[in-house]
N, CA, C and O atoms as a MOPAC input file, in Angstrom:
PM7 MOZYME 1SCF
protein

 N     56.15300 1    -5.52400 1   -33.10000 1
 C     55.35800 1    -5.22900 1   -32.16800 1
 C     54.01400 1    -4.54000 1   -32.59300 1
 O     52.98900 1    -4.89400 1   -32.01000 1
 N     53.95400 1    -3.64900 1   -33.50000 1
 C     52.81600 1    -3.09100 1   -34.09100 1
 C     51.74900 1    -4.09400 1   -34.61600 1
 O     50.53900 1    -4.05900 1   -34.39400 1
 N     52.43100 1    -4.97400 1   -35.34200 1
 C     51.57600 1    -5.99100 1   -36.07100 1
 C     50.95200 1    -7.00600 1   -35.05100 1
 O     49.81000 1    -7.42800 1   -35.23200 1
 N     51.66300 1    -7.36900 1   -34.04500 1
 C     51.11500 1    -8.14700 1   -32.91300 1
 C     50.00100 1    -7.38500 1   -32.22100 1
 O     48.96200 1    -7.99800 1   -31.97700 1
 N     50.10400 1    -6.23200 1   -31.91500 1
 C     49.00500 1    -5.37800 1   -31.30400 1
 C     47.71300 1    -5.24700 1   -32.29400 1
 O     46.54400 1    -5.34700 1   -31.92200 1
 N     48.12000 1    -5.02400 1   -33.51800 1
 C     46.96600 1    -4.89600 1   -34.36800 1
 C     46.14100 1    -6.31400 1   -34.66400 1
 O     44.93500 1    -6.31500 1   -34.91100 1
 N     46.91700 1    -7.46900 1   -34.60900 1
 C     46.35100 1    -8.75500 1   -34.56000 1
 C     45.44400 1    -8.89500 1   -33.43500 1
 O     44.30700 1    -9.35100 1   -33.55800 1
 N     45.99100 1    -8.46900 1   -32.24200 1
 C     45.25500 1    -8.64400 1   -31.00100 1
 C     44.02000 1    -7.75600 1   -31.04200 1
 O     42.99500 1    -8.19300 1   -30.51800 1
 N     44.01200 1    -6.55700 1   -31.60900 1
 C     42.88600 1    -5.85200 1   -31.51600 1
 C     41.80400 1    -6.17500 1   -32.61400 1
 O     40.61800 1    -5.87000 1   -32.49300 1
 N     42.31400 1    -6.79100 1   -33.63700 1
 C     41.44200 1    -7.44000 1   -34.71200 1
 C     40.71500 1    -8.68100 1   -34.12300 1
 O     39.52500 1    -8.92800 1   -34.32100 1
 N     41.60300 1    -9.46700 1   -33.34300 1
 C     41.07900 1   -10.71400 1   -32.66600 1
 C     39.97500 1   -10.26300 1   -31.62800 1
 O     38.91200 1   -10.88400 1   -31.63300 1
 N     40.14600 1    -9.29300 1   -30.80100 1
 C     39.29700 1    -8.98000 1   -29.81300 1
 C     38.03900 1    -8.45300 1   -30.60200 1
 O     36.93600 1    -8.82900 1   -30.20500 1
 N     38.10800 1    -7.72400 1   -31.54400 1
 C     36.98500 1    -7.06800 1   -32.18600 1
 C     36.02400 1    -8.36900 1   -32.79000 1
 O     34.80200 1    -8.46100 1   -32.67100 1
 N     36.83300 1    -9.22300 1   -33.39000 1
 C     36.04200 1   -10.39400 1   -33.94700 1
 C     35.35600 1   -11.17100 1   -32.93600 1
 O     34.21400 1   -11.59900 1   -33.09900 1
 N     36.18300 1   -11.39000 1   -31.69100 1
 C     35.47400 1   -12.13200 1   -30.78400 1
 C     34.19100 1   -11.55300 1   -30.06200 1
 O     33.24700 1   -12.22200 1   -29.64400 1
 N     34.34000 1   -10.18600 1   -29.99700 1
 C     33.18100 1    -9.46000 1   -29.46200 1
 C     32.02600 1    -9.43600 1   -30.47200 1
 O     30.86600 1    -9.31600 1   -30.08000 1
 N     32.33700 1    -9.54700 1   -31.76400 1
 C     31.25700 1    -9.46400 1   -32.91000 1
 C     30.64800 1   -10.85800 1   -32.76700 1
 O     29.42700 1   -11.00600 1   -32.82800 1
 N     31.47400 1   -11.86900 1   -32.58100 1
 C     30.77400 1   -13.17900 1   -32.60800 1
 C     29.84200 1   -13.35400 1   -31.31400 1
 O     28.73400 1   -13.88300 1   -31.40000 1
 N     30.36000 1   -12.88200 1   -30.13000 1
 C     29.61300 1   -12.99700 1   -29.02800 1
 C     28.26100 1   -12.13800 1   -29.10000 1
 O     27.16300 1   -12.53400 1   -28.70700 1
 N     28.52600 1   -10.95600 1   -29.64300 1
 C     27.30300 1   -10.08400 1   -29.87400 1
 C     26.21600 1   -10.61000 1   -30.83900 1
 O     25.02900 1   -10.32400 1   -30.68200 1
 N     26.68100 1   -11.40900 1   -31.86600 1
 C     25.88900 1   -12.04600 1   -32.88400 1
 C     25.06200 1   -13.09700 1   -32.21600 1
 O     23.86900 1   -13.24300 1   -32.48000 1
 N     25.77000 1   -13.89500 1   -31.26700 1
 C     25.12000 1   -15.11100 1   -30.53000 1
 C     24.11600 1   -14.38400 1   -29.65800 1
 O     22.97400 1   -14.83600 1   -29.75500 1
 N     24.26400 1   -13.43400 1   -28.88600 1
 C     23.39500 1   -12.80700 1   -28.13300 1
 C     22.15600 1   -12.25700 1   -28.85800 1
 O     21.06400 1   -12.26100 1   -28.29000 1
 N     22.31200 1   -11.78700 1   -30.09800 1
 C     21.18400 1   -11.38800 1   -30.92700 1
 C     20.19100 1   -12.39500 1   -31.37100 1
 O     18.97300 1   -12.24900 1   -31.47500 1
 N     20.99600 1   -13.55600 1   -31.64200 1
 C     20.19200 1   -14.82400 1   -32.15700 1
 C     19.41700 1   -15.40600 1   -31.16000 1
 O     18.43700 1   -16.05300 1   -31.52700 1
 N     19.67900 1   -15.29700 1   -29.86600 1
 C     19.06200 1   -15.97700 1   -28.74900 1
 C     17.61900 1   -15.39100 1   -28.61900 1
 O     17.39700 1   -14.20000 1   -28.40300 1
 N     16.69900 1   -16.31500 1   -28.76600 1
 C     15.25900 1   -15.96600 1   -28.81900 1
 C     14.65300 1   -15.90400 1   -27.35200 1
 O     15.28100 1   -16.40400 1   -26.41900 1
 N     13.56000 1   -15.35300 1   -27.17800 1
 C     12.79500 1   -15.38200 1   -26.05200 1
 C     12.08600 1   -16.80700 1   -26.04800 1
 O     11.71900 1   -17.30900 1   -27.11000 1
 N     11.92300 1   -17.38100 1   -24.95000 1
 C     11.33300 1   -18.70000 1   -24.74100 1
 C      9.77100 1   -18.31400 1   -24.30300 1
 O      9.51800 1   -17.54500 1   -23.37600 1
 N      8.80700 1   -18.94900 1   -25.09200 1
 C      7.29500 1   -18.64500 1   -24.66300 1
 C      7.01200 1   -19.79700 1   -23.68300 1
 O      7.34600 1   -20.94000 1   -23.99400 1
 N      6.43500 1   -19.54700 1   -22.56400 1
 C      6.14200 1   -20.47400 1   -21.64300 1
 C      4.57900 1   -20.67200 1   -21.38000 1
 O      3.92300 1   -19.63100 1   -21.32100 1
 N      4.04600 1   -21.62700 1   -21.25000 1
 C      2.67000 1   -21.85700 1   -21.05800 1
 C      2.07100 1   -21.48700 1   -19.63600 1
 O      0.86700 1   -21.53600 1   -19.38300 1
 N      2.99600 1   -21.13500 1   -18.79600 1
 C      2.44500 1   -20.83500 1   -17.32100 1
 C      3.19800 1   -19.59200 1   -16.74700 1
 O      4.42500 1   -19.54900 1   -16.66000 1
 N      2.41300 1   -18.64800 1   -16.38800 1
 C      2.99800 1   -17.44500 1   -15.59800 1
 C      2.75800 1   -17.69800 1   -14.24600 1
 O      1.75000 1   -18.28800 1   -13.85900 1
 N      3.83700 1   -17.18400 1   -13.34000 1
 C      3.71500 1   -17.39500 1   -11.93200 1
 C      3.68900 1   -15.98600 1   -11.29800 1
 O      4.53800 1   -15.14500 1   -11.59400 1
 N      2.73000 1   -15.75900 1   -10.45100 1
 C      2.47900 1   -14.43800 1    -9.88300 1
 C      2.52100 1   -14.54100 1    -8.27200 1
 O      2.39000 1   -15.59900 1    -7.65500 1
 N      2.68600 1   -13.52000 1    -7.80400 1
 C      2.65700 1   -13.34100 1    -6.26100 1
 C      1.54700 1   -12.22300 1    -5.99300 1
 O      1.47200 1   -11.26400 1    -6.76100 1
 N      0.80100 1   -12.33300 1    -5.04800 1
 C     -0.29000 1   -11.47300 1    -4.57000 1
 C     -0.21400 1   -11.16800 1    -3.15300 1
 O      0.17900 1   -12.06900 1    -2.41200 1
 N     -0.51800 1   -10.07100 1    -2.67000 1
 C     -0.58000 1    -9.65500 1    -1.31500 1
 C     -1.93400 1    -9.13100 1    -0.95600 1
 O     -2.35700 1    -8.20800 1    -1.65100 1
 N     -2.67400 1    -9.57300 1     0.01600 1
 C     -3.83700 1    -9.16200 1     0.83000 1
 C     -3.40400 1    -8.18400 1     1.70400 1
 O     -2.79400 1    -8.50000 1     2.72600 1
 N     -3.65200 1    -7.00100 1     1.41700 1
 C     -3.03400 1    -5.84800 1     2.37200 1
 C     -3.87400 1    -5.99300 1     3.76300 1
 O     -3.25900 1    -5.76200 1     4.80400 1
 N     -5.10000 1    -6.32300 1     3.82500 1
 C     -5.79300 1    -6.54500 1     5.03100 1
 C     -5.26800 1    -7.45200 1     5.95400 1
 O     -5.07400 1    -7.15100 1     7.13200 1
 N     -4.98200 1    -8.77300 1     5.37600 1
 C     -4.39500 1    -9.71400 1     6.34500 1
 C     -2.87000 1    -9.97200 1     6.30200 1
 O     -2.28600 1   -10.72400 1     7.08200 1
 N     -2.24400 1    -9.21200 1     5.22700 1
 C     -0.85200 1    -9.25500 1     5.08600 1
 C     -0.21500 1   -10.61200 1     4.49100 1
 O      0.99800 1   -10.81300 1     4.45000 1
 N     -1.18100 1   -11.50100 1     4.04400 1
 C     -0.87600 1   -12.72400 1     3.45400 1
 C     -0.47400 1   -12.62200 1     1.94700 1
 O     -1.14000 1   -12.05700 1     1.08000 1
 N      0.83900 1   -13.32200 1     1.75500 1
 C      1.20000 1   -13.24300 1     0.38900 1
 C      1.01100 1   -14.72500 1    -0.10300 1
 O      1.30800 1   -15.71800 1     0.56000 1
 N      0.45300 1   -14.72200 1    -1.40800 1
 C      0.00800 1   -16.01300 1    -1.98900 1
 C      0.89900 1   -16.07100 1    -3.27200 1
 O      1.18400 1   -15.02400 1    -3.85200 1
 N      1.34500 1   -17.29000 1    -3.72400 1
 C      1.96500 1   -17.35500 1    -5.07100 1
 C      0.94400 1   -18.42800 1    -5.90200 1
 O      0.48000 1   -19.46600 1    -5.43000 1
 N      0.76700 1   -18.00300 1    -6.98700 1
 C     -0.18200 1   -18.81400 1    -7.83600 1
 C      0.31400 1   -18.89300 1    -9.31900 1
 O      0.96800 1   -18.00300 1    -9.86200 1
 N     -0.07000 1   -20.05100 1    -9.90200 1
 C      0.21400 1   -20.26800 1   -11.44900 1
 C     -0.88700 1   -19.96600 1   -12.24100 1
 O     -2.01300 1   -20.09300 1   -11.76000 1
 N     -0.72200 1   -19.56500 1   -13.44500 1
 C     -1.82800 1   -19.19200 1   -14.33800 1
 C     -1.32300 1   -19.53100 1   -15.85000 1
 O     -0.34000 1   -19.01100 1   -16.37900 1
 N     -2.16200 1   -20.48100 1   -16.43400 1
 C     -1.98300 1   -20.91100 1   -17.77500 1
 C     -2.31300 1   -19.69400 1   -18.67400 1
 O     -3.19100 1   -18.89200 1   -18.35400 1
 N     -1.60600 1   -19.58200 1   -19.77100 1
 C     -1.81500 1   -18.49900 1   -20.61100 1
 C     -3.25200 1   -18.51200 1   -21.05700 1
 O     -3.80300 1   -19.59600 1   -21.25100 1
 N     -3.91400 1   -17.34300 1   -21.23600 1
 C     -5.24100 1   -17.22800 1   -21.70900 1
 C     -6.36600 1   -17.70300 1   -20.84900 1
 O     -7.54100 1   -17.65500 1   -21.21300 1
 N     -5.92800 1   -18.20600 1   -19.58700 1
 C     -6.79800 1   -18.65900 1   -18.54500 1
 C     -6.82300 1   -17.36000 1   -17.45600 1
 O     -5.92000 1   -16.55000 1   -17.24300 1
 N     -8.01000 1   -17.43100 1   -16.91400 1
 C     -8.27000 1   -16.46800 1   -15.90700 1
 C     -8.30800 1   -17.01800 1   -14.38600 1
 O     -9.06700 1   -17.91300 1   -14.01500 1
 N     -7.46800 1   -16.41800 1   -13.64500 1
 C     -7.55600 1   -16.94600 1   -12.16200 1
 C     -7.98500 1   -15.77900 1   -11.36000 1
 O     -7.57800 1   -14.63600 1   -11.57400 1
 N     -8.85400 1   -16.11800 1   -10.39500 1
 C     -9.31300 1   -14.90900 1    -9.40700 1
 C     -8.49900 1   -14.98200 1    -8.19000 1
 O     -8.36400 1   -15.99400 1    -7.50200 1
 N     -7.96000 1   -13.82600 1    -7.97200 1
 C     -7.22900 1   -13.46000 1    -6.65100 1
 C     -8.17400 1   -12.45100 1    -5.92200 1
 O     -8.40000 1   -11.34800 1    -6.41900 1
 N     -8.68000 1   -12.81600 1    -4.82800 1
 C     -9.49700 1   -11.75500 1    -4.29500 1
 C    -10.67600 1   -11.13200 1    -5.08700 1
 O    -11.57200 1   -11.81000 1    -5.59000 1
 N    -10.60000 1    -9.83700 1    -5.15200 1
 C    -11.61600 1    -9.28800 1    -6.28800 1
 C    -10.98500 1    -9.09200 1    -7.61300 1
 O    -11.55300 1    -8.42300 1    -8.47700 1
 N     -9.79900 1    -9.66500 1    -7.81500 1
 C     -9.01900 1    -9.44500 1    -9.16600 1
 C     -9.08800 1   -10.58800 1    -9.97100 1
 O     -9.08300 1   -11.68200 1    -9.40800 1
 N     -9.15400 1   -10.52100 1   -11.24100 1
 C     -9.19400 1   -11.66100 1   -12.18200 1
 C     -7.92200 1   -11.38700 1   -13.08300 1
 O     -7.87300 1   -10.38200 1   -13.79200 1
 N     -6.95200 1   -12.26100 1   -13.03500 1
 C     -5.61800 1   -12.20000 1   -13.66600 1
 C     -5.53100 1   -13.16500 1   -14.88700 1
 O     -5.66300 1   -14.38400 1   -14.78100 1
 N     -5.30100 1   -12.52100 1   -16.02700 1
 C     -5.27100 1   -13.34400 1   -17.20100 1
 C     -3.89100 1   -13.02000 1   -18.02500 1
 O     -3.79100 1   -11.96700 1   -18.65400 1
 N     -2.80100 1   -14.01400 1   -17.98500 1
 C     -1.65500 1   -13.71200 1   -18.73200 1
 C     -1.96900 1   -14.13700 1   -20.20400 1
 O     -2.70300 1   -15.09400 1   -20.45200 1
 N     -1.37600 1   -13.37700 1   -21.16000 1
 C     -1.50300 1   -13.63800 1   -22.59600 1
 C     -0.19600 1   -14.21200 1   -23.12100 1
 O     -0.27500 1   -15.11400 1   -23.95500 1
 N      0.88500 1   -13.82500 1   -22.75900 1
 C      2.13400 1   -14.36300 1   -23.09900 1
 C      3.01700 1   -14.31000 1   -21.76700 1
 O      2.74900 1   -13.50900 1   -20.87200 1
 N      4.12400 1   -15.24100 1   -21.68400 1
 C      5.07800 1   -15.23100 1   -20.78500 1
 C      6.36500 1   -15.72200 1   -21.22500 1
 O      6.57800 1   -16.90900 1   -21.46900 1
 N      7.37100 1   -14.63200 1   -21.34100 1
 C      8.66100 1   -15.07800 1   -21.97400 1
 C      9.80900 1   -15.05600 1   -20.89500 1
 O      9.87400 1   -14.30400 1   -19.92200 1
 N     10.60200 1   -15.92700 1   -21.22500 1
 C     11.82700 1   -16.03900 1   -20.61400 1
 C     12.98100 1   -16.14100 1   -21.44300 1
 O     12.80000 1   -15.89800 1   -22.63600 1
 N     14.29800 1   -16.49200 1   -21.01400 1
 C     15.41000 1   -16.69800 1   -21.82800 1
 C     15.96000 1   -17.95300 1   -21.44700 1
 O     15.69000 1   -18.44300 1   -20.35000 1
 N     16.87100 1   -18.63100 1   -22.44100 1
 C     17.46700 1   -19.74600 1   -22.03800 1
 C     18.46900 1   -19.76200 1   -20.96000 1
 O     18.77200 1   -18.64200 1   -20.55100 1
 N     19.01200 1   -20.68900 1   -20.44300 1
 C     20.10400 1   -20.73500 1   -19.35400 1
 C     21.28800 1   -19.96900 1   -19.51700 1
 O     21.90800 1   -19.50500 1   -18.56000 1
 N     21.67200 1   -19.80000 1   -20.90100 1
 C     22.79400 1   -19.06700 1   -21.17200 1
 C     22.79400 1   -17.61600 1   -21.11900 1
 O     23.84000 1   -16.97400 1   -21.21800 1
 N     21.53700 1   -17.02500 1   -20.95200 1
 C     21.37000 1   -15.73000 1   -21.07300 1
 C     20.79800 1   -15.30000 1   -19.56800 1
 O     20.26300 1   -16.09800 1   -18.79800 1
 N     21.01600 1   -13.87800 1   -19.29500 1
 C     20.50900 1   -13.41500 1   -18.05600 1
 C     19.06700 1   -13.43100 1   -18.26100 1
 O     18.54000 1   -13.05900 1   -19.30900 1
 N     18.40700 1   -13.88900 1   -17.19600 1
 C     17.03100 1   -14.14900 1   -17.14900 1
 C     16.24300 1   -12.79000 1   -17.07600 1
 O     16.36600 1   -11.98100 1   -16.15600 1
 N     15.52900 1   -12.66300 1   -18.02200 1
 C     14.58700 1   -11.39700 1   -18.12500 1
 C     13.18300 1   -11.90300 1   -18.39000 1
 O     12.81800 1   -12.15800 1   -19.53800 1
 N     12.47000 1   -12.03400 1   -17.43900 1
 C     11.15700 1   -12.71500 1   -17.43300 1
 C     10.13300 1   -11.48900 1   -17.54700 1
 O     10.09000 1   -10.58100 1   -16.71700 1
 N      9.24400 1   -11.58600 1   -18.77700 1
 C      8.31100 1   -10.54900 1   -18.73900 1
 C      6.90400 1   -11.30600 1   -19.35200 1
 O      6.92700 1   -12.35700 1   -19.99300 1
 N      5.86100 1   -10.64700 1   -19.05800 1
 C      4.48600 1   -11.34400 1   -19.55500 1
 C      3.55300 1   -10.19300 1   -19.75800 1
 O      3.58500 1    -9.23300 1   -18.98800 1
 N      2.77600 1   -10.24700 1   -20.70200 1
 C      1.63800 1    -9.39100 1   -21.15200 1
 C      0.33500 1   -10.05600 1   -20.27400 1
 O     -0.06600 1   -11.22000 1   -20.28900 1
 N     -0.11800 1    -9.01800 1   -19.59100 1
 C     -1.23100 1    -9.50600 1   -18.51200 1
 C     -2.25700 1    -8.44700 1   -18.50400 1
 O     -2.00700 1    -7.24700 1   -18.61800 1
 N     -3.55900 1    -9.02600 1   -18.34800 1
 C     -4.73600 1    -8.26100 1   -18.16200 1
 C     -5.22700 1    -8.64500 1   -16.79500 1
 O     -5.22400 1    -9.79200 1   -16.34600 1
 N     -5.68400 1    -7.48000 1   -16.13400 1
 C     -6.18000 1    -7.75500 1   -14.80300 1
 C     -7.50200 1    -6.93600 1   -14.58500 1
 O     -7.46700 1    -5.70600 1   -14.59600 1
 N     -8.55200 1    -7.56000 1   -14.40700 1
 C     -9.93300 1    -6.97700 1   -14.09600 1
 C    -10.22800 1    -7.11800 1   -12.64100 1
 O     -9.70000 1    -7.96400 1   -11.91900 1
 N    -11.25500 1    -6.08500 1   -12.19500 1
 C    -11.53400 1    -6.02000 1   -10.77700 1
 C    -13.12400 1    -6.28200 1   -10.87200 1
 O    -13.84300 1    -5.75800 1   -11.72300 1
 N    -13.48200 1    -7.00800 1   -10.05400 1
 C    -15.05500 1    -7.26800 1    -9.74600 1
 C    -15.34100 1    -6.24400 1    -8.56000 1
 O    -14.81600 1    -6.29500 1    -7.44800 1
 N    -16.26800 1    -5.30700 1    -8.99800 1
 C    -16.59000 1    -4.20800 1    -8.16400 1
 C    -17.71800 1    -4.80500 1    -7.25800 1
 O    -18.19900 1    -5.92800 1    -7.40800 1
 N    -18.07300 1    -3.90100 1    -6.29900 1
 C    -19.06800 1    -4.19700 1    -5.38900 1
 C    -20.46300 1    -4.57800 1    -5.96700 1
 O    -21.25800 1    -5.41200 1    -5.53200 1
 N    -20.56200 1    -3.79900 1    -7.00900 1
 C    -21.89300 1    -3.98800 1    -7.74900 1
 C    -21.96400 1    -5.06200 1    -8.85400 1
 O    -22.83800 1    -5.12400 1    -9.71900 1
 N    -20.84200 1    -5.96000 1    -8.68800 1
 C    -20.54100 1    -7.16700 1    -9.60200 1
 C    -20.30700 1    -6.77400 1   -11.05300 1
 O    -20.60200 1    -7.56000 1   -11.95200 1
 N    -19.78000 1    -5.56900 1   -11.30500 1
 C    -19.41300 1    -5.37400 1   -12.78200 1
 C    -17.79700 1    -5.71700 1   -12.80900 1
 O    -17.08000 1    -5.71000 1   -11.80800 1
 N    -17.43700 1    -5.97100 1   -13.94000 1
 C    -16.11100 1    -6.25800 1   -14.21000 1
 C    -15.52700 1    -4.83300 1   -14.93700 1
 O    -16.02100 1    -4.17700 1   -15.85300 1
 N    -14.32200 1    -4.62800 1   -14.18800 1
 C    -13.73700 1    -3.28400 1   -14.73200 1
 C    -12.22700 1    -3.64500 1   -15.00000 1
 O    -11.60200 1    -4.32000 1   -14.18200 1
 N    -11.70900 1    -3.22500 1   -16.05200 1
 C    -10.10900 1    -3.60400 1   -16.45900 1
 C     -9.47300 1    -2.41800 1   -15.77500 1
 O     -9.74100 1    -1.23100 1   -15.96100 1
 N     -8.51600 1    -2.98200 1   -14.89100 1
 C     -7.65100 1    -1.91300 1   -14.22300 1
 C     -6.09000 1    -2.05600 1   -14.70100 1
 O     -5.22200 1    -1.23400 1   -14.40500 1
 N     -5.91100 1    -3.02500 1   -15.35100 1
 C     -4.47700 1    -3.19600 1   -15.89100 1
 C     -4.51100 1    -4.07400 1   -17.20300 1
 O     -5.17900 1    -5.10000 1   -17.33400 1
 N     -3.65600 1    -3.49000 1   -18.18600 1
 C     -3.53800 1    -4.22900 1   -19.35400 1
 C     -2.09400 1    -3.70300 1   -19.82300 1
 O     -1.90100 1    -2.55900 1   -20.23300 1
 N     -1.09800 1    -4.70300 1   -19.70500 1
 C      0.24500 1    -4.29500 1   -20.07000 1
 C      1.21100 1    -5.39900 1   -19.82000 1
 O      0.88700 1    -6.57100 1   -19.62800 1
 N      2.53100 1    -4.89000 1   -19.84100 1
 C      3.68900 1    -5.90600 1   -19.60700 1
 C      4.05900 1    -5.59900 1   -18.28100 1
 O      4.14500 1    -4.46800 1   -17.80500 1
 N      4.32400 1    -6.93100 1   -17.57600 1
 C      4.87400 1    -7.02100 1   -16.18600 1
 C      6.37400 1    -7.56500 1   -16.21300 1
 O      6.68900 1    -8.51000 1   -16.93700 1
 N      7.10400 1    -7.03800 1   -15.54000 1
 C      8.48000 1    -7.62500 1   -15.55700 1
 C      9.07100 1    -8.17900 1   -14.17800 1
 O      9.14400 1    -7.45800 1   -13.18300 1
 N      9.45500 1    -9.40900 1   -14.19100 1
 C      9.64200 1   -10.20900 1   -12.94600 1
 C     10.90000 1    -9.62600 1   -12.13500 1
 O     11.06800 1    -9.79300 1   -10.92700 1
 N     11.75100 1    -8.92100 1   -12.98300 1
 C     13.05100 1    -8.48700 1   -12.29900 1
 C     12.79000 1    -6.95800 1   -11.76100 1
 O     13.60400 1    -6.35800 1   -11.06000 1
 N     11.59800 1    -6.44500 1   -12.16900 1
 C     11.23100 1    -5.03800 1   -11.74000 1
 C      9.70800 1    -4.92200 1   -11.18300 1
 O      8.85000 1    -4.14300 1   -11.59700 1
 N      9.59000 1    -5.79300 1   -10.24400 1
 C      7.98800 1    -5.93300 1    -9.82700 1
 C      7.44400 1    -4.61100 1    -9.45700 1
 O      6.22500 1    -4.48700 1    -9.57300 1
 N      8.09200 1    -3.65000 1    -9.05300 1
 C      7.35400 1    -2.37000 1    -8.72900 1
 C      7.10800 1    -1.49700 1    -9.99700 1
 O      6.45800 1    -0.45500 1    -9.92400 1
 N      7.63800 1    -1.94600 1   -11.14000 1
 C      7.58400 1    -1.06700 1   -12.34200 1
 C      6.13600 1    -1.09000 1   -12.83900 1
 O      5.48600 1    -0.06100 1   -13.02400 1
 N      5.65300 1    -2.38000 1   -13.05200 1
 C      4.17000 1    -2.47000 1   -13.61700 1
 C      3.33400 1    -3.52400 1   -12.82000 1
 O      2.54700 1    -4.29300 1   -13.37200 1
 N      3.57600 1    -3.49400 1   -11.44400 1
 C      2.74000 1    -4.33100 1   -10.57200 1
 C      1.43200 1    -3.74700 1   -10.63100 1
 O      1.29700 1    -2.56900 1   -10.96200 1
 N      0.32000 1    -4.58200 1   -10.29300 1
 C     -1.01200 1    -4.02300 1   -10.17000 1
 C     -1.20100 1    -3.81300 1    -8.69200 1
 O     -1.11500 1    -4.67400 1    -7.81500 1
 N     -1.49000 1    -2.44200 1    -8.54300 1
 C     -1.61100 1    -1.91200 1    -7.13700 1
 C     -3.24100 1    -1.51800 1    -6.89700 1
 O     -3.72800 1    -0.58200 1    -7.53200 1
 N     -3.88300 1    -2.14100 1    -6.13100 1
 C     -5.26400 1    -2.05100 1    -5.83000 1
 C     -5.40700 1    -1.69700 1    -4.33500 1
 O     -4.49000 1    -1.93400 1    -3.54900 1
 N     -6.47700 1    -1.17200 1    -3.98200 1
 C     -6.56400 1    -0.72100 1    -2.48900 1
 C     -6.37700 1    -1.92100 1    -1.49800 1
 O     -5.90200 1    -1.75300 1    -0.37400 1
 N     -6.75100 1    -3.07000 1    -1.94600 1
 C     -6.80400 1    -4.21800 1    -1.05200 1
 C     -5.67500 1    -5.34000 1    -1.57300 1
 O     -5.02300 1    -5.96000 1    -0.73200 1
 N     -5.49200 1    -5.55300 1    -2.90600 1
 C     -4.69200 1    -6.55000 1    -3.42200 1
 C     -3.53200 1    -6.02300 1    -4.44800 1
 O     -3.77400 1    -5.25900 1    -5.38300 1
 N     -2.42400 1    -6.46800 1    -4.18000 1
 C     -1.32800 1    -6.12700 1    -5.24800 1
 C     -0.84000 1    -7.42200 1    -5.77300 1
 O     -0.59900 1    -8.40500 1    -5.07200 1
 N     -0.69700 1    -7.34300 1    -7.20700 1
 C     -0.22800 1    -8.69300 1    -7.96600 1
 C      0.91800 1    -8.21700 1    -8.77200 1
 O      0.96600 1    -7.13300 1    -9.35300 1
 N      1.94000 1    -9.23000 1    -8.75100 1
 C      2.98100 1    -9.05200 1    -9.67900 1
 C      3.58100 1   -10.20900 1   -10.20000 1
 O      3.46600 1   -11.25600 1    -9.56400 1
 N      4.28400 1   -10.18100 1   -11.39200 1
 C      4.84000 1   -11.31700 1   -11.94500 1
 C      6.12400 1   -11.78900 1   -11.17000 1
 O      6.91700 1   -10.98500 1   -10.68100 1
 N      6.26100 1   -13.08700 1   -11.09800 1
 C      7.53500 1   -13.61900 1   -10.47100 1
 C      8.30600 1   -14.48800 1   -11.36500 1
 O      9.51900 1   -14.61000 1   -11.19100 1
 N      7.68200 1   -15.10900 1   -12.32200 1
 C      8.41400 1   -15.87100 1   -13.16300 1
 C      7.47300 1   -16.57300 1   -14.28200 1
 O      6.25700 1   -16.38000 1   -14.29400 1
 N      8.05800 1   -17.30500 1   -15.11200 1
 C      7.44300 1   -18.17300 1   -16.07800 1
 C      7.94300 1   -19.55400 1   -15.97400 1
 O      9.09200 1   -19.81100 1   -15.61700 1
 N      6.99800 1   -20.50500 1   -16.31600 1
 C      7.63900 1   -21.88300 1   -16.33000 1
 C      6.81100 1   -22.67300 1   -17.26700 1
 O      5.69300 1   -22.32100 1   -17.64400 1
 N      7.45700 1   -23.83300 1   -17.64800 1
 C      6.83800 1   -24.88200 1   -18.67300 1
 C      5.93400 1   -25.68500 1   -18.08500 1
 O      5.04900 1   -26.10800 1   -18.82900 1
 N      5.90900 1   -26.03600 1   -16.88000 1
 C      4.93600 1   -26.90500 1   -16.25900 1
 C      4.42500 1   -26.35700 1   -14.88400 1
 O      5.00200 1   -25.46900 1   -14.25700 1
 N      3.37400 1   -26.93200 1   -14.52300 1
 C      2.67400 1   -26.46900 1   -13.23200 1
 C      2.18600 1   -27.63600 1   -12.50500 1
 O      1.84700 1   -28.62300 1   -13.15900 1
 N      2.10300 1   -27.64600 1   -11.13900 1
 C      1.43600 1   -28.65800 1   -10.32000 1
 C      0.06500 1   -28.59400 1   -10.56600 1
 O     -0.59600 1   -29.61700 1   -10.38700 1
 N     -0.50000 1   -27.52700 1   -10.96200 1
 C     -2.03300 1   -27.35700 1   -11.34800 1
 C     -2.14500 1   -27.93300 1   -12.53800 1
 O     -1.32000 1   -27.70400 1   -13.42300 1
 N     -3.21700 1   -28.78200 1   -12.71600 1
 C     -3.42200 1   -29.49100 1   -14.00300 1
 C     -3.89400 1   -28.35800 1   -15.10100 1
 O     -4.60900 1   -27.45700 1   -14.66300 1
 N     -3.58700 1   -28.34100 1   -16.32400 1
 C     -3.90500 1   -27.52700 1   -17.29400 1
 C     -5.44900 1   -27.42700 1   -17.38900 1
 O     -6.15000 1   -28.32100 1   -16.91400 1
 N     -5.96400 1   -26.37500 1   -17.98300 1
 C     -7.28200 1   -26.16000 1   -18.22100 1
 C     -7.79100 1   -27.20800 1   -19.38400 1
 O     -7.08800 1   -27.56800 1   -20.32800 1
 N     -8.99900 1   -27.58400 1   -19.16400 1
 C     -9.53100 1   -28.51900 1   -20.19400 1
 C     -9.85900 1   -27.76100 1   -21.46300 1
 O    -10.30300 1   -26.61600 1   -21.38000 1
 N     -9.66000 1   -28.34500 1   -22.63500 1
 C     -9.84600 1   -27.79400 1   -23.95600 1
 C    -10.97000 1   -28.52400 1   -24.68600 1
 O    -10.96400 1   -29.75400 1   -24.72500 1
 N    -11.89200 1   -27.83900 1   -25.24200 1
 C    -13.01400 1   -28.43200 1   -25.88500 1
 C    -12.82100 1   -28.82800 1   -27.26200 1
 O    -13.74300 1   -29.34900 1   -27.89000 1

């Protein structure tokens, strides 16, 4: 009886080690498109928009530029995150950086951009967009 219990414990420990090793090997997937949602607090309108990496999209008075957008493969729990820069175009037409950092799709309130008129948050990453990619020179 002791020997079979010991084998069971050793087997469980080995199985956990193998599973933990597989999880450690799973890499983040770099995606070329970040998906954002934004709300105009004056109209209450929510807009979803795609942005290619290193491209800038204007949403109201904000300019949103994702630098990286990571997801996980289908075998992992999805943890989508992106490094994003957000600039504001002020009334005197100056550009002011109001956010530079990581956004997390599963915790939109953690690092969402909160502006007096516009809020922007990451909702996902994807491989393709219906919007054509930017032209490269």
